[in-house]
N, C-alpha and C positions, 0 to 999 in steps of 0.2 A: 706416817708413824715410823719411828726408828725400828729396823728389823730386829735389833738385839732384844727388844721387848718381848719377842715371841719365844725366847729361850725358856726352858723349864726352870722351876725354882731351884733345882740342884745346881744348875750352872750359875745362878745368882749367888748361891751359897759358896760356890767354888771361887767366884770372883771376889767375894768378901774376905776370904782367908788371907792371911799374911803370905808374903812371897815364900818364906821358908817352909811353911806348912804345905803350900801348893805343890812344892817339889816332893815333899814327903808323901803326899797323897799320890802323886804321879808315880813315885818310885816304889811305893809300898804295894804289896799284893792285896788281895782281897777285893772288896766291892768298889772302893774308891777308885782304884786303878782301872777297873773294868769299865767304869762309867765315863771316865775322862775322855778317852779316845773317841767313842761314838758321839759324845757331845760336841767335841771339836769339829768332827765331820759334819754333824748336823748344823752347826753354826756356820760353817763355810757354805754349805748348800743353801742355807737360808739367805745368806748375804748375796750369793749369786742369783738366787731366785728373785730377790728384791730388786736387783739391778736390771735383770732381763725383763721381768714383768712387774710393773709398778702395782702397788696395792690399789684395791678398788676404792679405798677411802682417800687415796691421794688426789689432790686437786687435778682436774682434767686439763689437758692442754688448751690454752686460751686460743680460741678461733674467733675471727670477726663475725659477729652476728648482728642482726637488725635489732635496734632498740625497741623493746616491747613497750607498748603503751600501758599505762596502769589500768588494771582490769576494773570494770564496774559491775554492778549487780545486774545490769541489763545484758541479755545475751547478745553475743556478737553477730552482726549480719555478714554473712558470707556471700560474695558476689558469685552468681552462677555463671558458668562458662557460656560464651555466646552460642546461641542456637543456630544451627545450619539452616533450619527451615525459615522461609521468609515470613515476616509479620503481615497480618491481614491489613494493618493500617498503612504500612510503608512497603509497597511492592519492591522487589529487588530491581536494581538498575541494570538495564541491558541495552544493547545497541538497537535502535529502532529498525524494524525490517523494511527493506526497500520495497516500494509498491511494484507489483508486476505490471509491465506495460501491456495494455489491452490490444488484442487483435493484431491488425496489420501494422500498428504503430511500433511494435517490438521489432519489426523487420527493417525499419528505416535507420540509416546511419545518422548519427548526431554529430554535427560540427558547425563551426562558425560560418557566417556568410562570406562568399567569395567576392572579389571586386566586381564592379559593374562595367569594367573596361570593355569597350567594343559593343555594348548593347545597342540594338536598333530593332524597334518593333517590326519593321518591314522584313527582317530576317526570318520571321515566323510564318509568313504567307497566310495571314489571317483572312478569312472569308472566302477562300478558294473552295471550289466544288471538289473536295477530295474523295467523296463517295460516288461521284459520277452520276448522280440522279438528275442533273440538269439545273438544280437550284443551288445558289450560294449558301454558305453556312449560316449566315445571319437569318435568312428566310427559313432555313431548316429549323432553327431554334424556335422561331415564331410559330411554325406549323406544329411543332411538338408541344409547346407550352401554352398556346392560346386555344380558346374555344370560340364557336360562332364566328369562324373566320370568313372574311371577305377577301377575295383575290382579284387581281386585275385580269380582265379578259385578254386572251391571246398570249398569256405567259406560261401556259401549261401548269397553272396552279402554283407558280413559284414566287410571284410578287404579292406580298401580303399588304393589303390596304387598311384593314381594320380587324378587330377581334376583341374578345373579352379575356382579361388576364388577371390571375390571382397571384400576387407576389409572395414567394416563399420567404424573402428577406424581411418583409414588413407585415405580411398577412392581409394587406389591402387588396381590394378588387378594383381594377382600373379598366378603362376602355382605351385600346390602342388606336392612335391616330397617326398615320404615317406623316402627314404634313406637320404635326406638332413635334414628332420625334421624341415622345415622352418615355419610351421604353428602350433600354439598352440590352446588350448581351454581355454578361460578365464572365471572365475566366475565373473559376473557383481558385485555382492556383495562378496568380498573376504571371504574365509573361516575364516581367522584370524579376520577380522572385524566382521563377524557374531558371532564368539566366544565371542568377547568383547562387543557385544550389545544384548546378550540374549541367544545365542546358547549353552553356557556352562551349562545351566540347562536342555537341551533337553536330551531325550533318544537316543540310537543309531539309531533307526528306523527313527526318524524325521531328524536327522543329515544326514543320508544316502539319504533320500528323497530330502533334501535341496541341497546337493552337486551334485545330478544327475538330478535336475529339469531342463527341457529345457528352462523355463522362465529365469533361472539364468545363462545360458551357451551360449557362442558365440565364433566362431572361429576368430582368429586374428593372426597377425604376432607374431612370437616368441619374437622378439625384443621389441615390444610394451607391450606384456604380462609381460615381465620381468621388463620393465620400470615402469609399474603401480604397480606391487607387491601387497601389501595389502592396498593400498591407498583408501580413500573414495573420494567423490566429492569435498571436501574442499582442497585436496592436489593433485588431478590428474583428468584431463578431456581429452577426445580423441583429438588428433591434428585436426581431421576433425570437424570443428565447426558446419557443417550442421547436424552432427549426435548427438550433445550434448543434444538437447531436448529429443530425444528418449532415450539416454543413461541414463540421470538422472531420467526420468519418469519410465524407466524399473527398475532402482534400487529401487525407491519408491514402485513400484508394488511388488517387491520381499520382501521388508521389511514389507509391509503391509500384505502380504499373510502369512508370518511366525511370525508376531508379534515382529519383531526386532525394536529397537528404533534407533533414530538418535542423533548424538552429536550436540551441538548448532552451532558450526562452519559449520558442514556438512549441517544442515538444512538451514542456511543462504546461502550457496553456491548453493544448489539445488533450493531454492526459487529465487535467482538472475537469474539462467538460465531459469526457468520456466516462469518468468515474461515476457520474450521476446518470448514465444512459443505460437502458436495457439492451439496446443493440449497439455494439461497438464497432461493427464493420459495415461498409456500404455495399449492398448487393442488388440494389434496385436497377431495373432495366431503364436505360436512358437513350436508347437508339432512336433514330429518326423514324417517324411513321411514313408508310408508303403514301404516295400522292392520293389525296381524297379518302384515305382510310383512317378511321378512328376520330375524325373531326368532321364537323358540318362545314362543308366548303360550298360557298355560294359564288357563282360567277356573276359579275356585274354585266348585264346585257349591254351590247353596243347601242348607243342611242340612235334610233332611226329618224331620218328627216321627216318633218311634218308634211302631210299631203298638201299639195298646192290647192288653194281655193279657186273654184271655177269663176271665170270672169262673168260679170253681169252683162246680159244682152238686152239692148234697148229695142222696144217695138218699132217696126218700120213706120216712118212718118210720110204721109202722102203730100207731095209738094203742091203748093197752091200756085196756080198760074197767075202771073201778074200781067196786066194789060200793057204796062209800060215797062220796058226792060230797064233794069237798074243800071246805073253807070258801073263800068268795070272797076273793081277794086284791085289794088296791087296784090298780087299773089304772095302769100307768105311762104317762106322757105320751110320745107318739112324739117321737123326736129330729127337730130341724129339719134339712132337707136342706142340705148344704154349698153355700155360694153359688158360683155359676158365675164363672169368671175373667172379669175385665173385658176386653172387647174393646178393642183400641187405638182411640182416638178419632182419626179423620181430620179434621184441621182445616186450613183454608187458611193459618193462620199461628199461631205461638206467640210469646209475649212473650220467653221465654228458654228455655234448654235444660232447666231444672228443670221447667218446665211441660210440655215435650215428653216428658220421661221419666215424669213423673207420669201423663201421658195414655197412656203405653205406645207412643208413636209413634217414639221415638228408638232408634237413630240415623236421621237423615233423609238421603236421597240426593238429589242434584240432579235435579229433574224430578218428585219426589214431592210430594204435598200436604203443606204445612207447611214445606217447605225454604225457607230464606231465606239469602242471602249473609251477612247480619250474624251468623247463627248458625254460619257456616262460617269459623272464625277463620283456618285455614291455607289456605283456598280450594282444598281438594283434592276438592271435590264431595261431601264427607260432613260434615253438620252434626251437632253434639251427639254426637261419637263416644264421649266418656266421660261417665259419670253424675256430675253435680255432687255435691259432698260436702255 
């Protein structure tokens, strides 16, 4: 609105007068001259006020605004701000927690397999009598893991000929037959696997201790021992699922004892098994039993020779006299007496088993004259067990 419209009616009347009369009014005294000056001042103030502060009815400054949609009779739906509390249907996304490694497994270093360069099974000194009890390690395992044991006489209880065996790997009960060789001794952590996870840097004494440690040894079927080979827990587990907890826990105990590491896949496989186990660490005693203690040990008696049968004696016959002497017959030559059997020749050494058998001294036991480790191919304390063809 024009600011001049705010002026009083007197001002309007003043503006409507002719120019000559306006001057007269301004120059004349009285009321008209008194009103003109204040009205002019008021007019100026009104103009200034209109410029400084625009009227409320003046159109507002145009600003960019969002185009409003035509209103409808239905009430508008207002979107609620997102709630911070998680919905019961859709749980909030978060990083999965890493499982805690159980027991001794958490102590093992995890890294990839080292090269097999330089590996030789003989470097571990397997089957040596490291505990000094007079028996080699293989027979020590049999004495610990078998029942109803039969040993060979004269070996101090060290040569196991037979026994009853329940396999932890399969759960089967078997009869051990030394001649059939149906039972083996398995290294829980294979020698080859140990070589590739730290044993390549050991000295001979530590490798010998590892290979003959009762913690790392168990009797099992020969077929399963060959099936396992040098596998770790990632590639082979016992068919008997009830034994798998103890199997992997015992492997971890061996590796923790000797500072061996585990491969990533091996660690995952062991952890998967232990997650379903009540006991996650192996603490069972596996030491060798003392000789003749804890097992029924039966010595096979040495076969005694059968007593000689008494010779039959004939009744004496009275010779009948003959009236006429019979003509002399040619005398028969007496038969040569049968040669006496050769006695076994006891010698300090034999070149080979054929010579020992020809001398009647085979088989040879450890400690007997003529026994030599080179003639004892399987190191069981019995040399030249079978006669060479």
